[in-house]
C-alpha positions as CSV (number, residue, x, y, z in Angstrom):
1,M,130.0,114.7,111.0
2,T,133.2,115.5,108.9
3,E,131.1,117.1,106.3
4,N,129.5,120.8,106.4
5,H,125.9,120.7,105.4
6,D,125.1,124.2,106.5
7,F,122.9,123.1,109.3
8,K,122.1,126.3,111.5
9,A,124.3,126.9,114.4
10,P,122.5,126.8,117.5
11,K,123.2,129.5,120.4
12,P,124.7,128.1,123.6
13,M,122.5,126.1,126.0
14,S,122.4,127.6,129.5
15,N,122.7,124.4,131.8
16,K,119.4,124.2,133.8
17,K,118.9,122.8,136.8
18,G,118.4,119.1,137.2
19,Q,120.1,118.5,134.0
20,D,123.6,116.3,133.8
21,P,127.1,118.2,133.3
22,N,128.7,115.0,132.2
23,L,126.5,114.4,128.9
24,Y,127.7,116.7,126.2
25,C,126.1,117.9,122.9
26,D,128.3,118.7,119.9
27,F,125.6,120.7,118.3
28,H,124.9,122.8,121.0
29,K,128.5,122.6,122.6
30,N,127.4,122.3,126.0
31,T,126.2,120.0,128.5
32,G,122.8,118.7,129.6
33,H,122.1,115.9,127.3
34,L,123.7,113.8,124.7
35,T,124.4,114.5,121.1
36,D,122.3,111.2,119.9
37,D,119.6,112.5,122.1
38,C,119.6,116.2,120.3
39,I,115.7,116.8,119.5
40,S,117.2,120.4,117.3
41,L,119.7,118.6,115.6
42,R,117.0,116.2,114.3
43,Q,115.1,119.1,113.0
44,E,117.8,120.2,111.1
45,I,118.8,117.0,109.8
46,E,115.4,115.9,108.7
47,K,115.2,119.6,106.7
48,A,118.2,118.8,104.7
49,L,116.7,115.5,104.2
50,K,113.6,117.0,102.8
51,S,115.6,119.8,101.3
52,G,117.6,117.2,99.3
53,K,120.6,118.2,100.6
54,L,121.7,115.2,102.2
55,G,120.5,112.8,99.3
56,H,123.8,111.3,98.3
57,L,124.3,110.2,101.9
58,V,121.1,108.0,102.1
59,K,123.4,104.7,102.4
60,N,124.6,105.7,105.4
61,V,121.4,107.1,106.9
62,R,120.1,103.5,107.2
63,K,122.9,102.6,109.5
64,E,121.8,105.6,111.8
65,T,117.8,105.0,111.9
66,R,116.1,102.6,114.3
67,Q,114.5,99.3,112.9
68,I,111.0,99.1,113.4
69,H,110.3,95.3,114.6
70,R,107.3,93.6,114.2
71,N,107.2,91.4,117.7
72,D,109.3,93.5,120.2
73,N,108.3,90.9,123.0
74,G,109.9,88.2,121.0
75,G,106.8,85.8,120.4
76,Q,105.5,84.5,117.4
77,K,102.0,86.0,117.8
78,K,100.6,86.2,114.3
79,V,99.3,89.2,113.1
80,R,95.6,89.1,112.0
81,R,95.7,89.5,107.9
82,L,93.8,92.9,107.3
83,E,92.3,93.3,103.6
84,T,93.3,97.0,103.0
85,Q,91.3,97.5,99.7
86,M,90.2,101.1,99.3
87,V,90.8,103.6,101.9
88,D,89.4,107.2,101.5
89,G,90.9,110.2,103.5
90,P,89.7,113.9,103.0
91,R,89.8,115.1,99.1
92,R,91.1,118.4,97.8
93,S,89.2,120.4,95.7
94,A,89.6,120.0,91.5
95,K,90.7,123.5,91.4
96,S,93.5,122.9,93.9
97,Q,94.6,119.5,92.1
98,G,94.7,120.9,88.9
99,K,97.5,123.9,90.0
100,R,100.9,122.4,90.2
101,P,104.1,124.0,91.3
102,F,107.0,124.4,88.5
103,E,108.5,120.6,88.2
104,P,112.3,120.7,87.8
105,S,113.7,118.6,84.4
106,W,115.0,115.9,86.5
107,Q,110.9,115.0,87.0
108,E,110.4,114.5,83.4
109,Q,112.5,111.5,82.9
110,Q,111.7,108.8,81.3
111,V,110.5,105.3,82.7
112,I,110.8,102.2,80.7
113,F,110.0,99.0,82.5
114,S,112.3,95.9,81.6
115,V,111.6,93.0,79.7
116,V,110.7,90.0,81.8
117,R,111.1,86.5,80.1
118,G,108.3,84.9,79.3
119,G,106.0,88.4,80.5
120,P,105.6,89.7,84.0
121,R,103.4,87.7,85.7
122,A,103.9,88.4,89.8
123,T,100.8,89.4,91.3
124,R,101.8,89.4,95.2
125,P,101.5,93.3,96.9
126,L,104.2,95.0,96.3
127,V,105.7,95.8,99.8
128,I,109.3,97.5,100.4
129,T,111.7,99.2,102.7
130,G,111.8,102.6,103.6
131,I,112.8,105.2,106.0
132,I,109.9,107.2,107.8
133,G,111.6,109.8,109.9
134,H,114.3,108.2,111.6
135,Y,112.6,105.0,111.6
136,E,113.6,102.0,109.5
137,T,111.0,99.5,108.5
138,D,110.7,96.6,105.6
139,Y,106.5,97.1,105.7
140,V,105.8,99.6,103.2
141,F,103.0,98.9,101.5
142,I,102.5,100.6,98.3
143,D,98.9,101.0,97.5
144,P,97.5,102.6,94.3
145,G,94.0,101.9,95.6
146,S,94.2,103.7,98.9
147,T,93.8,108.3,98.7
148,A,95.3,108.1,102.1
149,D,99.1,107.4,103.9
150,I,98.7,105.1,106.8
151,I,100.3,104.5,110.0
152,Y,99.2,101.4,111.6
153,E,99.3,101.2,115.1
154,Q,102.1,98.2,115.8
155,C,104.4,100.9,114.1
156,F,103.2,103.9,115.8
157,D,103.5,102.6,119.4
158,Q,107.5,101.9,118.6
159,F,108.0,105.5,118.1
160,D,109.8,107.8,120.3
161,P,108.0,109.5,122.9
162,E,108.6,112.8,121.2
163,D,107.5,111.7,118.3
164,M,104.4,110.3,119.5
165,A,103.6,113.8,121.1
166,C,103.6,115.3,117.7
167,L,100.2,113.4,116.8
168,E,97.4,115.8,115.9
169,P,94.0,114.9,116.6
170,V,91.7,114.6,113.5
171,D,87.4,114.8,113.1
172,Y,86.7,112.8,110.3
173,P,86.7,109.3,109.5
174,L,88.0,107.1,106.8
175,S,85.6,105.3,105.2
176,G,86.1,101.8,103.0
177,F,88.5,100.5,105.6
178,C,87.7,96.6,106.1
179,N,84.3,97.2,104.9
180,E,84.4,100.1,107.9
181,T,84.2,103.6,109.0
182,V,87.2,104.0,111.2
183,F,88.0,107.1,113.2
184,P,91.9,107.5,113.2
185,P,93.1,109.1,116.7
186,G,95.2,111.7,114.8
187,Q,97.3,112.3,112.0
188,I,101.4,113.1,111.8
189,S,103.8,114.4,109.1
190,F,107.5,112.8,108.6
191,P,110.0,112.9,105.9
192,V,110.0,109.7,103.9
193,T,113.3,108.3,101.8
194,L,113.0,105.7,99.6
195,S,116.3,104.7,97.5
196,D,117.2,101.6,95.8
197,G,120.9,101.9,97.0
198,K,122.3,104.2,94.1
199,H,119.2,106.8,93.5
200,S,116.8,108.3,96.6
201,R,114.1,110.3,97.0
202,T,112.9,112.2,100.0
203,T,109.5,113.8,100.2
204,N,107.4,115.1,103.4
205,V,104.0,112.8,104.0
206,N,101.4,113.7,105.9
207,F,100.2,110.0,107.5
208,M,96.7,109.1,109.4
209,V,97.6,106.5,112.3
210,M,95.4,103.9,112.3
211,P,94.2,102.1,115.4
212,V,94.6,98.8,114.2
213,K,97.1,96.3,113.9
214,S,98.1,95.4,110.2
215,R,100.7,92.7,108.2
216,H,102.1,96.4,107.1
217,D,103.8,99.0,108.8
218,V,103.1,102.1,106.7
219,L,101.0,102.1,103.8
220,N,101.7,104.8,101.0
221,G,98.4,106.0,99.2
222,R,98.0,108.1,95.5
223,E,99.0,111.2,97.5
224,T,102.6,110.2,98.2
225,Q,102.8,108.3,94.7
226,G,101.8,111.2,92.9
227,E,104.1,113.1,95.0
228,M,107.1,111.2,94.3
229,S,105.8,111.0,90.4
230,M,106.2,107.4,91.1
231,V,105.0,104.7,88.3
232,T,103.6,101.0,89.7
233,S,104.2,97.9,88.1
234,T,102.3,94.9,90.0
235,P,102.9,92.2,87.4
236,H,107.0,93.7,87.6
237,S,107.1,93.9,91.1
238,A,108.3,97.0,91.0
239,I,108.2,100.7,91.5
240,Y,110.0,103.3,89.3
241,F,110.5,107.0,90.1
242,P,112.7,109.9,89.1
243,T,115.5,111.4,91.5
244,E,118.2,114.0,91.0
245,T,120.4,111.0,90.3
246,G,118.2,108.9,87.8
247,V,115.7,107.1,87.4
248,A,115.2,104.5,91.1
249,I,113.8,100.7,90.8
250,I,112.6,99.0,93.4
251,Y,112.2,95.4,93.4
């Protein structure tokens, strides 16, 4: 990196037995592992993304993310379609919902939908590209009918082992999912970055991992949409949300 992003300088690491002296980490200024494999550096970058310090570099972030593939084995097996209508997760109390922290003025930007010749008529689901942690996927389903944010099995299975190890168990089910009650194996938090190529926004999202396969990799429900002040229009096939540099529009 040629720019200074105020990352906290780590203390020099001492080589441990079994570490490869031929692998050098620029972040720790020591040997033992490669810079690209440095967990400490990744955590610092994710903190910077969440705080918005790296918002101007989102275009470059896409080049460094790992693409989630639909069929790693190269096969043409069709994924069974799941009708995700209403997913209910843990609800916050009315008291906590009524309290909102101070909102910066840029979140109050007016959202105006564009005029569509003949009128907006699209009815297909809103599926967009997003960056989840350091993973990029083209299958983020924006679902205003869901109270929970979901990562599906075929997506979670492609995560790095150290990320999968961060899964925290939960002791409650999700109801209304495919007309069934489903017990997720756990929940996990990642920063989520959405961008239209010009304006971007990053927010931390707590996902439920769903032990089923879907045509989508990730589902963003009302919790995340509200956190990002997102306005969704199915007839326009678009979502709008404010950012520090203007209103982002993703079709």
